[in-house]
C-alpha positions as a Markdown table, in Angstrom:
| # | Residue | x | y | z |
|---|---|---|---|---|
| 1 | Met | -25.4 | 12.2 | 1.6 |
| 2 | Lys | -27.6 | 10.9 | 4.4 |
| 3 | Leu | -29.2 | 12.9 | 7.0 |
| 4 | Ile | -28.4 | 11.2 | 10.0 |
| 5 | Thr | -29.3 | 13.2 | 13.8 |
| 6 | Leu | -27.3 | 12.6 | 16.7 |
| 7 | Tyr | -27.8 | 14.5 | 20.9 |
| 8 | Ile | -24.5 | 16.4 | 21.5 |
| 9 | Pro | -22.5 | 17.2 | 25.1 |
| 10 | Glu | -23.5 | 21.1 | 25.1 |
| 11 | Pro | -20.2 | 22.1 | 25.7 |
| 12 | Tyr | -19.3 | 19.7 | 22.3 |
| 13 | Leu | -21.2 | 22.5 | 20.9 |
| 14 | Lys | -19.4 | 25.6 | 22.6 |
| 15 | Ala | -16.6 | 24.9 | 21.4 |
| 16 | Leu | -17.8 | 23.6 | 17.6 |
| 17 | Asp | -19.4 | 27.0 | 17.4 |
| 18 | Arg | -16.6 | 28.4 | 18.8 |
| 19 | Leu | -14.7 | 27.0 | 15.7 |
| 20 | Ile | -17.2 | 28.5 | 13.4 |
| 21 | Asn | -17.3 | 31.9 | 14.8 |
| 22 | Glu | -13.5 | 31.9 | 14.0 |
| 23 | Arg | -13.7 | 31.3 | 10.7 |
| 24 | Tyr | -11.7 | 28.0 | 10.5 |
| 25 | Tyr | -15.2 | 25.8 | 9.2 |
| 26 | Pro | -17.9 | 27.6 | 7.6 |
| 27 | Asn | -20.5 | 25.0 | 9.6 |
| 28 | Arg | -20.9 | 22.1 | 12.7 |
| 29 | Ala | -22.0 | 20.2 | 9.7 |
| 30 | Glu | -19.4 | 20.5 | 7.2 |
| 31 | Ala | -16.9 | 20.4 | 11.1 |
| 32 | Ile | -18.5 | 17.5 | 12.2 |
| 33 | Arg | -18.0 | 15.7 | 8.8 |
| 34 | Val | -13.9 | 16.5 | 9.4 |
| 35 | Ala | -14.0 | 15.3 | 12.6 |
| 36 | Ile | -15.6 | 11.9 | 11.8 |
| 37 | Arg | -13.3 | 11.5 | 9.0 |
| 38 | Asp | -10.1 | 12.3 | 10.6 |
| 39 | Leu | -11.1 | 10.1 | 13.3 |
| 40 | Leu | -12.3 | 7.5 | 10.0 |
| 41 | Ser | -8.5 | 7.8 | 9.3 |
| 42 | Met | -6.7 | 7.6 | 12.0 |
| 43 | Glu | -9.2 | 4.5 | 14.2 |
| 44 | Val | -8.1 | 2.5 | 10.1 |
| 45 | Trp | -4.4 | 3.1 | 10.1 |
| 46 | Glu | -3.7 | 2.3 | 13.3 |
| 47 | Arg | -5.3 | -1.2 | 12.1 |
| 48 | Ile | -3.5 | -1.0 | 9.3 |
| 49 | Ser | -0.3 | 0.0 | 11.2 |
| 50 | Gly | -1.1 | -3.1 | 14.2 |
| 51 | Asp | -1.8 | -5.4 | 11.1 |
| 52 | Gln | 1.6 | -7.4 | 11.3 |
| 53 | Thr | -0.4 | -9.0 | 8.0 |
| 54 | Ser | -0.2 | -6.6 | 5.8 |
| 55 | Gln | 2.0 | -4.9 | 3.3 |
| 56 | Gln | 5.3 | -2.9 | 3.9 |
| 57 | Ser | 3.3 | 0.3 | 3.4 |
| 58 | Ser | -0.6 | 1.0 | 2.9 |
| 59 | Thr | -1.9 | 4.0 | 2.2 |
| 60 | Val | -5.7 | 5.0 | 3.9 |
| 61 | Tyr | -7.5 | 7.2 | 1.1 |
| 62 | Val | -11.1 | 9.7 | 2.7 |
| 63 | Glu | -12.8 | 11.0 | 0.4 |
| 64 | Gln | -13.9 | 14.1 | 0.8 |
| 65 | Lys | -16.5 | 16.6 | -1.1 |
| 66 | Ser | -16.6 | 20.2 | -1.2 |
| 67 | Ser | -19.6 | 21.9 | -0.1 |
């Protein structure tokens, strides 16, 4: 994995912390990784689905490593 640094608005951090406090995720990093993975999966799926030249059915796999 690569380390990145980013600025996040305070309301986003508060929402992340709420999810962590409610034990949905073990920490901020994992919550952010899941959010990015899900966003990428949706974006790729939409592009594949919208592409008229693509095959009839397509499957998108995104690798997820557990910590």
